[in-house]
C-alpha positions in Angstrom: -14.4 6.1 40.3 -12.7 9.5 39.8 -9.3 7.8 40.3 -10.0 5.2 37.6 -11.3 8.0 35.2 -8.1 9.9 35.9 -5.9 6.9 35.0 -7.8 6.3 31.8 -7.5 9.9 30.7 -3.8 9.8 31.6 -3.2 6.7 29.5 -5.0 8.4 26.5 -2.9 11.5 27.0 0.3 9.5 26.9 -0.9 7.7 23.7 -1.7 10.9 21.8 0.5 13.7 23.3 3.6 12.2 21.5 1.8 11.6 18.2 3.4 13.4 15.3 2.6 14.0 11.7 5.5 12.7 9.6 4.2 13.4 6.1 1.4 15.3 4.4 0.4 15.8 0.8 -2.8 17.7 -0.2 -1.5 18.9 -3.6 -2.5 22.5 -2.9 1.1 23.6 -3.4 1.3 21.9 -6.7 0.9 23.6 -10.1 -2.3 22.8 -12.1 -1.3 20.7 -15.0 0.9 17.6 -15.6 2.3 16.0 -12.4 5.4 14.8 -14.2 7.5 15.3 -17.3 8.6 11.7 -17.7 6.5 8.5 -17.6 9.2 5.9 -17.3 9.1 6.1 -13.5 12.8 7.1 -13.3 12.6 10.9 -13.2 10.7 12.8 -10.4 8.1 15.4 -11.3 6.3 17.9 -9.1 7.2 17.6 -5.4 9.1 14.3 -6.0 6.3 12.3 -7.5 7.2 9.8 -10.2 4.8 8.8 -13.0 4.8 5.7 -15.1 2.6 4.6 -18.1 3.6 1.3 -19.5 2.4 1.6 -23.1 1.1 5.0 -24.2 3.5 7.0 -22.1 1.4 10.2 -21.9 2.0 12.8 -19.2 -1.6 13.9 -19.6 -2.7 10.8 -17.7 -1.4 12.3 -14.4 -2.6 15.9 -13.7 -3.2 18.3 -10.8 -6.7 19.7 -11.1 -9.0 21.9 -9.1 -11.8 20.1 -7.3 -14.8 22.0 -6.1 -14.8 22.3 -2.3 -11.4 20.6 -2.0 -8.8 22.7 -3.8 -6.2 20.9 -5.8 -6.2 17.1 -6.1 -4.3 14.5 -8.1 -6.2 13.0 -11.1 -5.2 9.8 -12.8 -7.4 9.3 -15.8 -7.5 7.7 -19.2 -10.0 6.9 -21.9 -8.3 4.2 -24.0 -9.4 1.2 -26.0 -6.2 -0.7 -25.1 -4.6 -2.0 -21.9 -2.5 0.4 -19.9 -0.8 0.5 -16.6 -0.8 3.9 -14.8 1.3 4.4 -11.7 2.1 7.5 -9.7 4.4 7.0 -6.7 6.3 8.8 -4.0 9.3 7.1 -2.4 12.2 7.6 0.0 9.8 8.2 2.9 11.6 5.9 5.4 13.9 8.6 6.8 10.8 10.5 7.9 9.5 7.4 9.7 12.9 6.9 11.4 12.6 10.4 12.9 9.5 9.6 14.8 9.4 10.0 18.6 10.4 7.1 20.8 7.4 4.8 21.5 5.4 5.9 18.5 5.4 2.4 16.9 1.9 2.7 15.3 1.9 4.3 11.8 -1.4 5.7 10.7 -1.7 6.2 6.9 -4.7 8.2 5.5 -5.8 9.0 2.0 -9.0 10.4 0.4 -9.9 8.6 -2.7 -12.6 9.4 -5.4 -14.1 6.1 -6.5 -15.0 7.4 -10.0 -17.5 5.8 -12.4 -18.5 2.2 -12.8 -16.7 0.3 -15.6 -18.4 -1.8 -18.2 -19.3 -5.2 -16.7 -17.7 -7.1 -19.6 -14.2 -5.9 -18.9 -11.6 -7.6 -16.8 -8.8 -6.4 -14.6 -10.2 -2.9 -14.0 -8.9 -2.6 -10.5 -7.3 0.5 -8.9 -5.0 0.0 -6.0 -3.4 2.1 -3.3 -0.2 0.4 -2.0 1.9 1.2 1.0 5.3 -0.4 0.4 8.4 -1.0 2.4 12.0 0.0 1.6 13.3 -3.4 0.5 12.5 -3.3 -3.2 11.5 -1.3 -6.3 7.8 -0.3 -6.5 8.0 -0.6 -10.3 8.9 -4.3 -10.0 5.8 -4.8 -7.8 5.6 -6.9 -5.7 9.4 -6.9 -5.1 9.0 -4.3 -2.3 7.2 -5.6 0.8 3.6 -4.5 0.5 2.7 -3.4 4.0 -0.9 -2.8 3.1 -3.0 -2.6 -0.1 -6.5 -1.2 -0.9 -7.9 -2.4 -4.2 -11.2 -1.2 -5.7 -12.9 -3.3 -8.4 -14.2 -0.7 -10.8 -16.8 -3.1 -12.3 -18.7 -3.7 -9.1 -17.6 -1.1 -6.6 -16.2 -3.5 -4.1 -13.0 -2.8 -2.3 -10.7 -5.4 -0.8 -7.9 -4.7 1.6 -4.8 -6.9 1.7 -2.6 -6.2 4.7 0.7 -8.1 4.4 0.0 -11.6 5.8 1.2 -15.0 4.7 -1.9 -15.9 2.8 -2.7 -12.4 1.5 -6.1 -12.6 3.1 -8.5 -10.1 1.6 -11.4 -8.3 3.4 -14.0 -6.6 1.4 -17.1 -4.4 1.4 -19.0 -2.4 -1.3 -18.7 1.3 -1.5 -20.5 3.8 -3.8 -19.2 5.1 -7.1 -18.5 8.8 -7.8 -17.9 9.4 -4.1 -15.0 10.6 -2.0 -14.0 8.0 0.5 -11.3 8.1 3.3 -9.2 5.1 3.9 -7.2 4.7 7.1 -4.6 2.1 7.9 -3.2 1.7 11.4 0.0 -0.4 11.2 0.6 -1.6 14.7 4.2 -3.0 14.6 4.3 -3.9 18.3 1.3 -6.2 18.2 1.7 -7.2 14.6 -1.9 -6.1 13.7 -3.3 -3.9 10.9 -6.6 -2.0 11.5 -8.2 -0.9 8.3 -10.9 1.8 8.9 -13.5 3.2 6.5 -15.2 6.1 8.4 -17.8 6.3 5.6 -19.1 2.8 6.5 -18.2 3.1 10.2 -16.3 -0.1 9.9 -12.9 -1.4 11.0 -11.3 -4.6 9.7 -8.4 -6.3 11.6 -5.8 -8.8 10.5 -2.3 -10.0 11.2 0.6 -7.9 10.0 4.1 -9.0 9.2 3.1 -12.3 10.7 6.0 -14.4 9.6 8.8 -11.9 9.9 11.5 -12.7 12.5 12.9 -9.2 12.9 13.1 -7.9 16.5 12.6 -4.3 15.3 9.8 -4.5 12.6 9.3 -0.7 12.3 12.9 -0.2 11.6 13.2 -3.0 9.1 9.8 -2.5 7.4 8.9 1.2 7.6 6.6 2.9 5.1 8.9 4.0 2.3 6.7 4.3 -0.7 3.1 5.2 -1.7 2.0 3.7 -5.0 -1.2 4.8 -6.7 -2.0 2.2 -9.3 -4.8 3.0 -11.8 -4.2 0.5 -14.5 -6.9 -0.8 -16.9 -7.2 -3.9 -18.9 -9.2 -4.2 -22.1 -11.9 -6.9 -22.0 -14.3 -8.8 -24.2 -14.9 -7.3 -27.6 -12.3 -4.5 -26.7 -14.8 -2.0 -25.3 -14.0 1.6 -24.6 -11.8 1.4 -21.5 -11.7 4.4 -19.1 -10.7 5.1 -15.6 -10.9 8.1 -13.3 -9.2 8.1 -10.0 -8.6 11.2 -7.8 -6.6 11.5 -4.6 -6.3 14.0 -1.8 -5.1 14.5 1.8 -2.4 11.9 2.1 -1.0 11.8 5.6 1.3 9.5 7.7 1.2 10.0 11.5 3.2 8.2 14.2 1.1 7.2 17.2 1.8 5.6 20.6 -1.2 3.3 20.2 -4.1 2.5 18.0 -7.1 4.7 19.2 -9.4 2.6 21.5 -12.5 3.4 19.5 -10.8 1.9 16.4 -9.9 -1.2 18.3 -13.5 -1.6 19.6 -14.9 -1.3 16.2 -12.5 -3.9 15.0 -13.5 -6.3 17.8 -17.2 -5.8 16.8 -16.4 -6.6 13.1 -14.4 -9.7 14.1 -17.3 -10.8 16.2 -19.9 -10.1 13.5 -17.9 -12.2 11.0 -18.4 -15.3 13.1 -22.2 -15.2 12.6 -24.1 -16.6 9.7 -27.7 -15.7 8.7 -29.9 -17.6 6.3 -31.9 -17.2 4.3 -30.9 -13.6 3.5 -33.0 -12.0 1.9 -35.7 -13.5 4.1 -39.5 -13.6 4.1 -40.6 -15.0 7.5 -37.9 -16.5 9.6 -34.1 -16.0 9.7 -31.8 -18.7 11.1 -28.8 -17.3 13.0 -25.8 -19.5 13.9 -22.2 -18.8 14.9 -19.0 -20.7 14.6 -17.9 -20.6 18.2 -21.1 -21.5 20.1 -21.6 -18.1 21.5 -24.8 -17.7 23.6 -27.4 -15.3 22.1 -29.4 -13.3 24.7 -31.4 -11.0 22.5 -31.6 -9.5 19.0 -32.5 -5.8 18.5 -33.7 -4.8 15.1 -33.0 -1.3 13.7 -33.9 0.2 10.3 -31.3 1.9 8.2 -31.9 5.3 9.8 -31.0 3.9 13.2 -34.5 3.7 14.6 -35.1 0.8 17.0 -38.0 -1.3 15.8 -38.3 -4.3 18.2 -36.4 -6.6 20.5 -36.6 -10.4 20.6 -35.2 -12.2 23.7 -33.5 -15.6 23.8 -32.4 -17.8 26.6 -28.6 -18.1 25.9 -29.0 -20.1 22.7 -26.3 -20.8 20.2 -28.7 -21.3 17.3 -31.8 -19.1 17.0 -34.7 -18.4 14.7 -35.7 -14.8 14.3 -39.2 -13.9 13.3 -39.2 -11.1 10.7 -42.7 -11.7 9.2 -44.0 -8.4 10.3 -41.2 -6.3 8.9 -41.8 -4.3 5.8 -39.6 -5.0 2.7 -36.3 -3.3 3.1 -32.9 -3.4 4.8 -32.4 -3.8 8.5 -29.5 -4.0 11.0 -29.6 -6.8 13.5 -27.7 -6.2 16.8 -27.1 -9.7 18.2 -26.2 -9.5 21.9 -24.1 -12.4 23.1 -22.0 -13.3 26.1 -18.9 -12.2 24.1 -20.3 -8.8 22.9 -22.6 -7.4 20.3 -22.4 -8.5 16.6 -24.1 -6.4 13.9 -25.4 -8.1 10.7 -27.3 -6.7 7.8 -30.7 -8.3 6.8 -32.7 -7.8 3.7 -36.4 -8.5 4.0 -38.3 -9.4 0.9 
């Protein structure tokens, strides 16, 4: 037992001892005020950041401001009644990636993002994006540069979607609160061609294929992270309402790792498992039907409230389709831990 534990600790040590921070940006060394002096995207401003506004071309859309409890952050804001595309981007990062230690073929990208206020529901196209791009194109001619990973937040409903670079541009989504700082983390695993997208706020990890159709034998050399693009564009909607956007960014970091952390992989496995289960009706009154797409055998379901308190357990005899009695639950939201022969899936249930 001690020998096995030693081997596990040794493997973890190998994975993280050689990890290295390649790039950081927390804006604390920047000067308060405009980030750039030119909004054509062709002349760098503070600390090599470029700014671009397609129509209004105002430097005041991109500013370094003081944020209580955080220090300085980047603010991209506007309050217009017409469409506008606002981009701030940092490029030429690939030389930093190429200086990573041998074997560090996982790139971890982190960014703190302030979700801002909800937009009017009768507007269209109010989506803010964070794009990690490759070195094979111009970010201003998006999507010429290979988009290694994209986070998009729909400002009208507060739902993010993540688009790791795959052939069908598959999106994965979840709702997050407005006016809240959220950390997004991407693990780009070039060796295994996987992207792990982590949102610590939700304790969730989503996994998808990465550079799936590329034939390169050295993906990290041919498709390194080269540019970070912060896209805060707005589009006017029905009846031309007052359009506004507020996005703030902080604590950008790129780290090279020897492997994806095992706790991230495990969370991703659980998310993939959970996605294979269906529950109906939801919201429910008396009974919930639970099925799955791969005929996994359900042994038991443990019901928790949103505080994590265990309420009850219902046992099943290895069934692929079950009916769960929720008649005695009070109205509210619950988490169902569905224990199967393949692992535990977690699903959210709303009781009427």
